[in-house]
LORO-351261 format. One record per residue (C-alpha): residue number from 1; residue in one letter; x, y, z. Coordinates in steps of 0.5 Angstrom, whole numbers. Each point is the difference from the previous one (the first is absolute). Layout:
! LORO-351261
R / resi / resn / px / py / pz
R / NUM / a / X / Y / Z
...
! end
This chain:
! LORO-351261
R / resi / resn / px / py / pz
R / 1 / m / -79 / 12 / -59
R / 2 / q / 5 / -4 / -4
R / 3 / i / 7 / -2 / 3
R / 4 / i / 5 / 0 / -5
R / 5 / p / 7 / -3 / 3
R / 6 / a / 6 / 3 / -3
R / 7 / i / 6 / -4 / -3
R / 8 / d / 6 / 4 / -2
R / 9 / i / 6 / -4 / -4
R / 10 / i / 7 / 1 / 0
R / 11 / d / 4 / -5 / -3
R / 12 / g / -6 / -5 / 0
R / 13 / k / 0 / 1 / 7
R / 14 / c / -6 / 3 / 5
R / 15 / v / 2 / 6 / 3
R / 16 / r / -2 / 7 / 3
R / 17 / l / 3 / 7 / -1
R / 18 / t / -1 / 6 / 5
R / 19 / q / -2 / 6 / -4
R / 20 / g / 2 / -3 / -6
R / 21 / d / 7 / 0 / 2
R / 22 / y / 4 / -6 / -3
R / 23 / a / 5 / 1 / 5
R / 24 / q / -5 / -2 / 6
R / 25 / k / -2 / -7 / -3
R / 26 / t / -2 / -6 / 4
R / 27 / i / -1 / -7 / -3
R / 28 / y / -6 / -3 / 3
R / 29 / n / 0 / -7 / -5
R / 30 / e / 4 / -3 / -5
R / 31 / n / -6 / -2 / -4
R / 32 / p / -5 / 4 / -1
R / 33 / l / -5 / -5 / -3
R / 34 / e / 0 / -3 / 7
R / 35 / v / -2 / 7 / 3
R / 36 / a / -6 / 0 / -5
R / 37 / k / -2 / -7 / 1
R / 38 / a / -1 / 2 / 8
R / 39 / f / -4 / 6 / -2
R / 40 / e / -4 / -4 / -5
R / 41 / d / -1 / -5 / 6
R / 42 / a / -2 / 5 / 5
R / 43 / g / -6 / 2 / -5
R / 44 / i / 3 / 6 / -4
R / 45 / k / -2 / 1 / -7
R / 46 / r / 5 / 6 / -2
R / 47 / l / 7 / 1 / 0
R / 48 / h / 4 / 6 / -1
R / 49 / l / 7 / -2 / -4
R / 50 / v / 5 / 5 / -1
R / 51 / d / 7 / -1 / -4
R / 52 / l / 4 / 5 / 4
R / 53 / d / 6 / -3 / -5
R / 54 / g / -4 / 3 / -6
R / 55 / a / -2 / 6 / 4
R / 56 / k / 7 / 2 / 1
R / 57 / a / 2 / -3 / -7
R / 58 / g / -6 / 3 / -4
R / 59 / v / -1 / -6 / -3
R / 60 / v / -4 / -6 / 2
R / 61 / k / 5 / -5 / 4
R / 62 / n / -4 / -5 / 4
R / 63 / w / -5 / -3 / -5
R / 64 / k / 2 / -7 / 2
R / 65 / v / -3 / 1 / 7
R / 66 / l / -6 / 3 / -3
R / 67 / e / -1 / -6 / -4
R / 68 / s / 1 / -5 / 5
R / 69 / i / -5 / 3 / 5
R / 70 / a / -5 / 1 / -5
R / 71 / l / 1 / -8 / -2
R / 72 / h / 0 / -2 / 7
R / 73 / t / -6 / 4 / 3
R / 74 / k / -6 / 3 / -2
R / 75 / l / 1 / 7 / 3
R / 76 / v / -2 / 6 / -4
R / 77 / i / 7 / 3 / -1
R / 78 / d / 2 / 7 / -1
R / 79 / f / 7 / 1 / -3
R / 80 / g / 4 / 6 / 0
R / 81 / g / 8 / 2 / 0
R / 82 / g / 3 / 2 / -7
R / 83 / i / -6 / 1 / -4
R / 84 / k / 2 / 5 / -5
R / 85 / t / -1 / -3 / -7
R / 86 / d / -6 / -3 / -4
R / 87 / q / 4 / -7 / 0
R / 88 / d / 1 / 1 / 8
R / 89 / v / -8 / 0 / 0
R / 90 / a / -1 / -6 / -4
R / 91 / l / 5 / -4 / 3
R / 92 / v / -3 / 1 / 7
R / 93 / f / -7 / -2 / -2
R / 94 / e / 3 / -6 / -4
R / 95 / r / 3 / -2 / 6
R / 96 / g / -6 / 0 / 4
R / 97 / a / -1 / 7 / 3
R / 98 / s / -8 / 2 / 0
R / 99 / l / 2 / 7 / 1
R / 100 / a / 6 / 4 / -2
R / 101 / t / 3 / 5 / 6
R / 102 / i / 2 / 7 / -3
R / 103 / g / 3 / 5 / 4
R / 104 / s / 5 / 5 / -3
R / 105 / i / -1 / -1 / -7
R / 106 / a / -7 / 3 / 1
R / 107 / v / 3 / 6 / 2
R / 108 / a / 6 / 0 / -5
R / 109 / n / -4 / -2 / -6
R / 110 / p / -8 / 1 / 1
R / 111 / e / -1 / -1 / -8
R / 112 / l / 4 / -7 / 0
R / 113 / f / -4 / -3 / 7
R / 114 / l / -7 / 3 / -3
R / 115 / n / 2 / -4 / -7
R / 116 / w / 0 / -6 / 5
R / 117 / v / -6 / 1 / 3
R / 118 / s / -3 / 1 / -7
R / 119 / t / 3 / -7 / -2
R / 120 / y / -2 / -4 / 6
R / 121 / g / -5 / 4 / 4
R / 122 / a / 0 / 4 / 6
R / 123 / q / -1 / -6 / 5
R / 124 / a / 6 / -4 / -3
R / 125 / f / 4 / 6 / 4
R / 126 / f / 2 / 1 / 7
R / 127 / l / 2 / 7 / 1
R / 128 / g / 5 / 2 / 5
R / 129 / a / 0 / 7 / 3
R / 130 / d / 6 / 1 / 4
R / 131 / v / -1 / 7 / 4
R / 132 / k / 5 / 4 / 4
R / 133 / d / -3 / 7 / 3
R / 134 / n / -6 / -1 / -4
R / 135 / l / 4 / 0 / -7
R / 136 / i / 2 / -6 / -4
R / 137 / a / 6 / -4 / 1
R / 138 / v / 4 / -3 / -5
R / 139 / n / 6 / -4 / -2
R / 140 / g / 0 / -5 / 6
R / 141 / w / -2 / 6 / 4
R / 142 / l / 7 / 4 / -1
R / 143 / k / -4 / 6 / -3
R / 144 / t / -6 / 4 / 1
R / 145 / s / -4 / 2 / -6
R / 146 / d / -4 / 7 / 0
R / 147 / i / -7 / -4 / -1
R / 148 / s / -5 / 0 / 6
R / 149 / i / -3 / -7 / 2
R / 150 / n / -7 / 3 / -2
R / 151 / d / 2 / 2 / -7
R / 152 / f / 3 / -7 / -1
R / 153 / i / -5 / -4 / 2
R / 154 / g / -6 / 4 / -3
R / 155 / g / 4 / 0 / -6
R / 156 / y / 0 / -7 / -1
R / 157 / m / -7 / -1 / 3
R / 158 / n / -2 / 4 / -6
R / 159 / q / 3 / -5 / -4
R / 160 / g / -4 / -6 / 3
R / 161 / v / 6 / -2 / 5
R / 162 / t / -3 / -1 / 7
R / 163 / n / 4 / -6 / 2
R / 164 / i / 5 / 4 / 4
R / 165 / f / 5 / -1 / 6
R / 166 / c / 3 / 6 / 4
R / 167 / t / 6 / 0 / 4
R / 168 / d / 3 / 5 / 4
R / 169 / v / 7 / -1 / -1
R / 170 / t / 2 / 3 / 7
R / 171 / k / -4 / -6 / 3
R / 172 / d / 2 / -6 / -4
R / 173 / g / 4 / -5 / 4
R / 174 / r / 0 / 3 / 7
R / 175 / l / -6 / -3 / 3
R / 176 / e / -3 / 6 / 3
R / 177 / g / -7 / 0 / -3
R / 178 / p / -3 / 2 / -7
R / 179 / s / -1 / 7 / -2
R / 180 / t / -8 / 0 / 2
R / 181 / v / -1 / 7 / -1
R / 182 / l / 3 / 0 / -7
R / 183 / y / -5 / -5 / -2
R / 184 / e / -6 / 3 / 3
R / 185 / s / 2 / 6 / -4
R / 186 / l / 0 / -4 / -6
R / 187 / l / -6 / -4 / 1
R / 188 / s / -4 / 6 / 1
R / 189 / i / 2 / 4 / -6
R / 190 / f / 0 / -7 / -4
R / 191 / p / -6 / -4 / 2
R / 192 / q / 0 / -5 / -6
R / 193 / l / 8 / -1 / 2
R / 194 / k / 1 / -7 / 1
R / 195 / l / 6 / 2 / 5
R / 196 / v / 5 / -5 / 2
R / 197 / a / 4 / 2 / 6
R / 198 / s / 8 / -1 / 0
R / 199 / g / 5 / 1 / 5
R / 200 / g / 1 / 0 / 8
R / 201 / v / -5 / -5 / 2
R / 202 / s / 2 / -3 / 6
R / 203 / s / -6 / -3 / 4
R / 204 / l / -7 / -3 / -1
R / 205 / q / -3 / 6 / 3
R / 206 / d / 4 / 4 / -6
R / 207 / l / -4 / -4 / -5
R / 208 / e / -7 / 1 / 4
R / 209 / t / 1 / 7 / -1
R / 210 / l / 2 / 0 / -7
R / 211 / a / -7 / -4 / -1
R / 212 / g / -4 / 4 / 4
R / 213 / i / 2 / 6 / -4
R / 214 / g / -2 / -3 / -7
R / 215 / c / 7 / -3 / -3
R / 216 / a / -1 / -5 / -5
R / 217 / g / 6 / -4 / 2
R / 218 / a / 6 / 0 / 4
R / 219 / i / 7 / -2 / -2
R / 220 / v / 4 / -3 / 6
R / 221 / g / 7 / -2 / 0
R / 222 / k / 5 / 1 / 6
R / 223 / a / -6 / -1 / 5
R / 224 / i / -1 / -7 / -2
R / 225 / y / 8 / -2 / -1
R / 226 / e / 1 / 3 / 7
R / 227 / n / -6 / -4 / 3
R / 228 / r / -3 / 6 / 2
R / 229 / i / -7 / -2 / -4
R / 230 / s / -1 / -8 / 0
R / 231 / l / -3 / -3 / -7
R / 232 / k / -5 / -3 / 5
R / 233 / a / -2 / 7 / 2
R / 234 / l / -1 / 2 / -7
R / 235 / q / -5 / -5 / -2
R / 236 / q / -5 / 5 / 3
R / 237 / f / 0 / 4 / -6
R / 238 / n / 0 / -6 / -5
R / 239 / a / -7 / -3 / 3
! end
C-alpha cells in the first residue's frame, strides 16, 4: 500500500482543516517545499497537494507551490483544488503535476471531465469521491448530492477511471480512524478498483488495517503533522 502524504495550501502555507472547515485551520509550516522535501527524504514517492484557496475560489491559485515542489523534488504529485476548465487542467500539468485531482466537476459536469479523460488518458486523473451517508458530497462538502457512492464509482470505472480516493467527510481531520467498513464494501463490489483511503487516519495501526483490507494507498495528513505517525514509521510501507 502506498502512503500519500497531504499538503493543503492556503496563502502559500501548509495548513490542515477539520472536516473541510476553513474556520478550523491550523498552519503547520510556512514553507510547503520544506515539508515536501522532508517527505521525500523519508522515502515517500507520492504527494497529495491541495489548493484550498483554489477550491474556494473555483480557479487554480497556488500553482507556484506546485511548480516549486515539482522542480525541487522527484515526488509524483497529484494536484487539485479549483480545476474547473480546460485551461486549469493544462496549467496543472504544465506546472509539474503528474495527476490532476478532480472532485466536484465530475459530479457537476461529467461530460467535461470525460472530455479531459479522452484528451489526457484516465491514468492522468485522481478522482475524489467525497462521501456522506453513502451519498456524494460536493462544493467543499457543504452539499450532498443524490448520487450514491456505488453509482458514482461504478459509472466512472466503466469509463476507465480506476485511480479513485474516497473520503468520508465525517472522518476527515478528526483523527478518529478511517471508514474501514465503507472501504471494505467498495472493494468487495469493485475488486479492480485502485482505492485510496482518505480521512481519519490516526495511527500506524489504521494504516496496517487499510493495507490488510486491500486499499492501494492511503492519504495521510493531520496524523503526520500532529506527530501521531512518524515519517520513519512510514518507511515500512515504502520498502
